[in-house]
C-alpha positions as CSV (number, residue, x, y, z in Angstrom):
1,M,0.0,0.0,0.0
2,I,1.2,3.5,-0.8
3,D,0.2,6.5,1.2
4,L,-0.3,9.6,-1.0
5,Y,-0.1,13.0,0.7
6,T,-1.7,15.4,-1.7
7,W,-4.1,18.3,-2.4
8,G,-6.0,19.4,-5.5
9,T,-3.1,21.1,-7.3
10,P,-1.5,20.3,-10.7
11,N,1.5,18.7,-9.0
12,G,-0.8,16.7,-6.7
13,R,-2.9,15.6,-9.6
14,K,0.1,14.4,-11.5
15,V,0.7,11.6,-9.0
16,S,-3.0,10.7,-8.3
17,I,-3.6,10.4,-12.0
18,L,-0.5,8.2,-12.5
19,L,-1.5,5.9,-9.6
20,E,-4.9,5.4,-11.2
21,E,-3.3,4.7,-14.6
22,L,-0.8,2.2,-13.0
23,E,-3.6,0.6,-10.9
24,L,-1.3,0.7,-7.9
25,P,-3.1,0.4,-4.5
26,Y,-3.0,3.6,-2.5
27,Q,-4.7,5.5,0.2
28,V,-5.1,9.3,0.2
29,K,-3.8,11.5,3.1
30,P,-5.2,14.9,2.4
31,I,-2.8,17.8,3.1
32,D,-4.8,21.0,3.2
33,I,-2.3,23.6,2.0
34,T,-4.8,26.4,2.7
35,A,-4.8,25.4,6.4
36,G,-1.0,25.0,6.7
37,D,-1.0,21.2,6.9
38,Q,2.2,21.1,4.9
39,K,4.1,22.9,7.7
40,T,3.4,20.3,10.4
41,P,6.4,18.3,11.8
42,E,4.7,15.1,10.7
43,F,4.5,16.1,7.1
44,L,7.9,17.7,7.0
45,A,9.4,14.4,8.2
46,I,8.1,12.9,4.9
47,S,8.5,16.0,2.7
48,P,11.3,18.2,4.0
49,N,10.5,20.9,1.4
50,G,7.0,21.2,2.8
51,R,5.3,20.7,-0.5
52,I,2.8,18.2,-1.8
53,P,2.7,15.6,-3.2
54,A,4.7,13.1,-1.1
55,I,4.4,9.3,-0.7
56,V,5.2,6.6,1.7
57,D,5.5,3.1,0.1
58,H,4.9,0.6,2.8
59,D,6.1,-2.2,0.6
60,T,9.6,-0.8,0.4
61,G,9.8,1.8,3.2
62,V,10.6,4.5,0.7
63,R,9.5,8.0,1.5
64,M,9.6,10.5,-1.3
65,M,8.8,14.2,-2.1
66,E,9.0,16.0,-5.5
67,S,6.4,15.0,-8.1
68,G,8.7,14.2,-10.9
69,A,10.8,11.8,-8.8
70,I,7.7,10.2,-7.4
71,M,6.4,9.6,-10.9
72,L,9.6,7.9,-12.1
73,Y,9.6,5.8,-8.9
74,L,6.0,4.7,-9.4
75,A,6.5,3.8,-13.1
76,K,9.5,1.7,-12.2
77,K,7.5,0.0,-9.4
78,A,4.8,-0.9,-11.9
79,G,7.4,-2.6,-14.2
80,G,8.1,0.3,-16.5
81,K,4.5,1.0,-17.5
82,L,4.0,4.4,-19.2
83,V,7.7,4.7,-19.8
84,P,9.0,4.1,-23.4
85,S,11.1,1.0,-23.7
86,D,13.2,2.2,-26.5
87,E,16.2,4.4,-25.9
88,T,15.0,7.3,-28.1
89,G,11.5,7.3,-26.6
90,Y,12.8,7.1,-23.1
91,W,14.9,10.2,-23.4
92,Q,12.2,12.0,-25.3
93,M,9.9,11.2,-22.4
94,M,12.5,12.4,-19.9
95,E,13.2,15.7,-21.7
96,W,9.5,16.6,-21.6
97,L,9.2,15.6,-18.0
98,M,12.1,17.9,-17.2
99,W,10.5,20.6,-19.4
100,Q,7.4,20.5,-17.3
101,M,9.2,20.6,-14.0
102,G,11.7,23.3,-15.0
103,G,9.5,25.3,-17.4
104,L,5.8,24.9,-17.6
105,G,5.1,24.3,-13.9
106,P,7.1,27.2,-12.5
107,M,6.0,29.7,-15.2
108,A,2.3,28.7,-15.1
109,G,2.4,28.8,-11.3
110,Q,3.7,32.4,-11.4
111,T,1.0,33.2,-14.0
112,H,-1.6,31.9,-11.5
113,H,-0.1,34.0,-8.7
114,F,0.1,37.3,-10.6
115,V,-2.7,37.1,-13.3
116,R,-5.4,35.2,-11.4
117,F,-4.8,36.0,-7.7
118,N,-3.2,39.4,-7.8
119,P,-4.3,41.2,-10.9
120,G,-3.2,44.8,-11.2
121,K,-0.6,44.7,-8.5
122,A,2.4,44.0,-10.7
123,P,1.7,44.6,-14.4
124,Y,5.3,43.8,-15.4
125,A,5.1,40.4,-13.7
126,E,1.7,39.7,-15.2
127,E,3.0,40.4,-18.7
128,R,6.2,38.6,-18.2
129,Y,4.8,35.3,-16.9
130,L,1.7,35.3,-19.1
131,N,3.9,35.8,-22.2
132,E,6.2,33.0,-21.1
133,A,3.2,30.7,-20.5
134,K,2.0,31.5,-24.0
135,R,5.5,30.8,-25.4
136,L,5.6,27.4,-23.6
137,Y,2.1,26.5,-25.0
138,G,3.5,27.3,-28.4
139,V,6.5,25.0,-27.8
140,L,4.1,22.2,-26.8
141,D,1.8,22.9,-29.7
142,T,4.6,22.6,-32.2
143,A,5.8,19.3,-30.7
144,L,2.3,17.9,-30.8
145,S,1.9,18.8,-34.5
146,E,4.1,15.8,-35.2
147,R,2.7,13.2,-32.8
148,D,-0.3,12.5,-30.6
149,Y,1.7,12.5,-27.3
150,V,4.9,14.2,-26.4
151,A,7.1,11.1,-26.4
152,G,5.2,9.2,-29.2
153,D,3.0,7.0,-27.0
154,Y,1.1,8.2,-23.9
155,S,3.6,8.4,-21.0
156,I,4.3,9.9,-17.6
157,A,5.5,13.0,-19.4
158,D,2.0,13.6,-20.7
159,I,0.5,13.0,-17.3
160,A,3.0,15.5,-15.8
161,I,2.1,18.2,-18.3
162,W,-1.6,17.7,-18.5
163,P,-2.7,19.0,-15.0
164,W,-0.9,22.3,-15.7
165,I,-2.7,22.7,-19.0
166,S,-6.0,21.9,-17.3
167,R,-5.7,25.3,-15.6
168,F,-5.8,27.1,-19.0
169,E,-8.6,29.3,-17.7
170,W,-6.6,30.4,-14.7
171,Q,-3.8,31.4,-17.1
172,T,-6.3,33.2,-19.4
173,I,-5.1,31.0,-22.3
174,D,-7.4,30.3,-25.2
175,L,-6.7,26.7,-26.3
176,N,-8.2,27.4,-29.7
177,Q,-5.0,29.3,-30.4
178,Y,-3.1,26.0,-29.8
179,P,-5.1,23.4,-31.7
180,N,-2.6,20.6,-31.3
181,V,-2.5,21.2,-27.5
182,K,-6.3,21.3,-27.4
183,G,-6.6,17.9,-29.2
184,W,-4.0,16.3,-26.9
185,Y,-5.7,17.8,-23.9
186,N,-9.1,16.4,-24.8
187,R,-7.6,12.9,-25.6
188,I,-6.1,12.7,-22.2
189,A,-9.1,14.3,-20.4
190,G,-11.3,11.5,-21.6
191,R,-9.3,8.7,-20.0
192,P,-11.1,7.2,-17.0
193,A,-8.0,7.2,-14.8
194,V,-7.5,10.9,-15.5
195,Q,-11.1,11.7,-14.6
196,K,-10.8,9.7,-11.4
197,G,-7.3,11.0,-10.4
198,Y,-8.3,14.6,-11.1
199,H,-10.7,14.5,-8.2
200,I,-8.2,13.4,-5.6
201,P,-8.3,14.1,-2.6
202,H,-11.9,15.3,-3.2
203,F,-14.1,16.8,-5.9
204,V,-13.7,20.5,-6.5
205,S,-15.1,21.0,-10.0
206,D,-15.5,19.1,-13.2
207,V,-12.5,18.6,-15.4
208,P,-12.3,21.9,-17.5
209,V,-13.5,21.4,-21.0
210,P,-12.3,23.9,-23.7
211,T,-15.0,25.4,-25.9
């Protein structure tokens, strides 16, 4: 059994969706980041950085923080499922996983902070992060013009990216301007595991559907 410490954020949903796709048994330990649960000594003992998600694997005794590392661990635990077996595909998956963690996630997160939650307070920051988010959407759209998924077949890289794109409304992004991203987004949104994992640890709203 795996304990999943999480909340309804893109990073949290990356891992809950993956657990559903891999069909690994897990139990949810909600960490309400709006109430400061991430700052408790008990949680910090598992996730020293004080961020969700985190896991405890009772089969192995492994405790892990950082969503990307957790995803790689879980895919390996499941026998390499959702990780390309060929060398080229593996590294293509890895580069897009790193792209999400080093680019899309941080930049979209800053877009949420300035554009959605603090509009008008820092126009320069709003413009900077929104423009960078749009640039990254363009990078993804170009990549998806050649294939259905970022590493050829559906993989953990797609699962890592998708929850950040699911907040396109928060980012004031019109997915119609990125038709390849829109098609990819809808393909993934329709997967049963995605629908289920999106609502962990609890239902907040339906999965956003672009018009």
